[in-house]
C-alpha positions in Angstrom: -10.9 -17.2 12.7 -9.2 -18.2 16.0 -6.4 -19.8 13.9 -6.0 -16.6 12.0 -5.7 -14.6 15.3 -3.2 -17.0 16.7 -1.1 -16.9 13.5 -1.2 -13.1 13.7 -0.1 -13.1 17.3 2.8 -15.5 16.5 3.8 -13.3 13.5 3.8 -10.3 15.7 6.4 -11.9 18.0 8.9 -12.4 15.2 11.6 -9.8 14.7 11.3 -7.7 11.5 13.7 -9.2 8.9 16.5 -6.8 8.0 15.3 -6.4 4.4 14.7 -3.1 2.6 11.6 -2.8 0.5 13.6 -3.0 -2.7 15.4 -6.2 -1.4 12.0 -7.7 -0.5 10.6 -6.8 -4.0 13.6 -8.5 -5.8 13.3 -11.6 -3.6 9.5 -12.1 -3.4 7.6 -9.8 -5.9 6.4 -11.5 -9.0 4.9 -9.4 -11.8 1.6 -10.7 -13.3 0.9 -10.8 -17.0 -2.4 -9.1 -16.2 -0.7 -5.9 -15.0 2.8 -5.9 -16.5 4.3 -5.9 -20.0 7.2 -7.9 -18.5 5.8 -10.6 -16.3 8.1 -12.5 -14.0 10.3 -11.7 -11.0 10.7 -8.0 -10.1 14.2 -6.7 -11.0 15.5 -3.5 -9.5 17.9 -3.2 -12.4 15.0 -2.5 -14.7 13.9 0.5 -12.6 17.0 1.6 -10.6 15.4 5.1 -9.9 12.7 3.4 -7.8 15.2 1.8 -5.4 15.7 4.8 -3.2 12.0 5.6 -3.1 11.2 2.1 -2.0 13.9 2.0 0.6 12.7 5.2 2.2 9.6 3.3 3.1 11.6 0.6 4.9 10.9 0.5 8.6 14.6 1.0 9.5 14.9 4.2 7.4 14.4 7.5 9.3 12.1 9.1 6.7 8.6 9.6 7.9 7.2 11.4 4.9 8.2 10.5 1.3 7.1 12.9 -1.5 7.5 11.8 -5.1 6.9 14.1 -8.1 7.0 11.9 -11.2 6.3 11.5 -14.8 3.4 9.3 -16.0 3.8 5.5 -16.3 7.3 5.3 -14.7 6.4 2.6 -12.1 6.1 4.6 -8.9 2.6 3.1 -8.2 4.3 -0.4 -8.4 6.9 0.8 -5.9 3.9 1.7 -3.6 2.5 -1.8 -4.0 5.9 -3.2 -3.3 5.8 -1.2 0.0 2.4 -2.6 0.8 3.6 -6.1 0.0 6.6 -5.7 2.2 4.6 -4.7 5.2 2.0 -7.4 4.7 4.7 -10.0 4.6 7.3 -8.7 7.1 5.8 -6.0 9.4 2.0 -6.4 9.4 0.1 -3.3 10.4 -2.9 -1.1 9.3 -2.3 0.4 5.8 -4.3 3.0 3.9 -3.9 3.4 0.2 -5.9 6.3 -1.4 -6.5 7.6 -4.8 -8.7 10.6 -6.0 -11.9 8.6 -6.5 -13.3 5.3 -5.3 -13.6 4.2 -9.0 -9.9 4.6 -9.7 -8.8 2.9 -6.4 -11.2 0.0 -7.1 -9.6 -0.5 -10.5 -6.1 -0.5 -9.0 -7.2 -3.0 -6.4 -8.6 -5.4 -9.0 -6.1 -4.8 -11.9 -2.9 -4.3 -9.9 -3.1 -5.4 -6.3 -5.0 -8.7 -6.7 -2.8 -9.9 -9.6 0.3 -9.1 -7.5 -1.1 -11.3 -4.7 -2.0 -14.1 -7.1 1.4 -14.1 -8.7 3.5 -13.8 -5.5 3.4 -16.9 -3.3 4.5 -15.2 -0.1 1.6 -12.8 -0.4 -0.9 -15.4 -1.5 -0.3 -17.2 1.8 -1.0 -14.1 3.8 -4.1 -12.5 2.2 -7.3 -14.1 3.5 -9.3 -15.5 0.5 -12.3 -13.5 -0.6 -15.6 -15.0 0.5 -19.1 -14.0 -0.4 -20.5 -11.4 2.1 -17.2 -11.4 4.0 -16.6 -7.8 4.9 -13.0 -8.6 6.0 -11.9 -9.1 2.4 -13.4 -7.2 -0.4 -12.3 -4.9 -3.3 -11.7 -2.1 -0.7 -10.4 -4.1 2.2 -7.8 -6.8 2.5 -7.2 -8.6 5.8 -4.1 -10.5 6.7 -2.5 -11.8 9.9 -1.7 -8.8 12.1 -3.2 -6.1 9.9 -5.5 -4.7 7.3 -5.2 -2.8 4.0 -7.9 -0.3 3.2 -8.3 1.1 -0.3 -10.3 4.4 -0.5 -11.1 7.3 -2.7 -10.6 10.8 -1.4 -13.8 12.2 -2.8 -15.5 11.2 0.5 -14.3 11.9 4.0 -15.7 8.8 5.6 -13.0 6.3 4.6 -10.3 8.8 5.6 -11.7 8.8 9.1 -12.3 5.1 9.4 -9.2 3.6 11.1 -5.8 4.6 12.4 -3.1 3.6 9.9 0.6 3.3 10.3 1.3 3.3 6.6 -0.5 5.8 4.4 0.1 6.1 0.6 -1.7 8.8 -1.3 -1.4 8.2 -5.1 -2.0 11.0 -7.6 -2.5 13.7 -5.0 -2.6 16.6 -7.5 -5.9 15.1 -8.8 -7.4 15.0 -5.3 -10.0 17.7 -4.2 -8.7 20.6 -2.2 -11.6 20.1 0.3 -13.8 17.1 1.1 -17.3 18.0 2.1 -16.2 20.9 4.1 -13.9 18.8 6.3 -10.6 20.0 4.8 -7.8 18.6 2.7 -8.0 14.8 2.1 -4.2 14.8 2.5 -4.5 16.3 6.0 -7.3 13.9 6.9 -5.2 10.9 5.8 -2.1 12.1 7.6 -4.2 12.4 10.8 -4.7 8.6 10.7 -1.0 8.2 11.6 -0.8 10.4 14.7 -0.6 7.6 17.2 2.3 5.7 15.4 5.9 6.6 16.1 7.2 4.6 13.1 4.7 5.8 10.6 5.3 6.2 6.9 3.4 8.7 4.7 3.8 8.6 0.9 2.6 11.4 -1.3 2.9 10.4 -5.0 1.8 12.4 -8.0 2.2 13.4 -11.6 1.9 17.2 -11.6 -1.3 18.6 -13.2 0.0 22.2 -13.5 2.9 22.9 -15.8 
């Protein structure tokens, strides 16, 4: 663990590479056959409409809140995972990724995020390996030098209060409850996690549920 802390400290001293999220994805992201119909290196040319979305999440972009209204199965969730991969690799920090229920976010963690890490060498070197009874790395929490990624469902307020987060991505917000156990909107609860960060990024992604 001491080695991990030292590595995290050294990584924190390095300047952030002048890469955008889309440039990082094309250089380092590898699509797994488990989660993609076209496994292999990520190519922005295959999904050019995602490039601006990803680049708005880049640390040098002025946008602080990125809202995406989309059709179903157009790859925006993968753009969100590219954003997460970029920050794990280049600008480590605390990250919160939320979906409407814990069940759906667990499925995304297992079926999308874990295969992304396994297929992408740069991420495989950063994510601490899962160990039995290791609370630092589980389906809902991934630790890496300099940061942590928390997966949570918005049907319970507890995870939304758990830690400050510089990067918050809420996926399928239209399917989230309007109020969580009388504590208010899960969107507002999640946004509150970013208050102490000047260079925060908040992503609100959804397929509309009302025509």
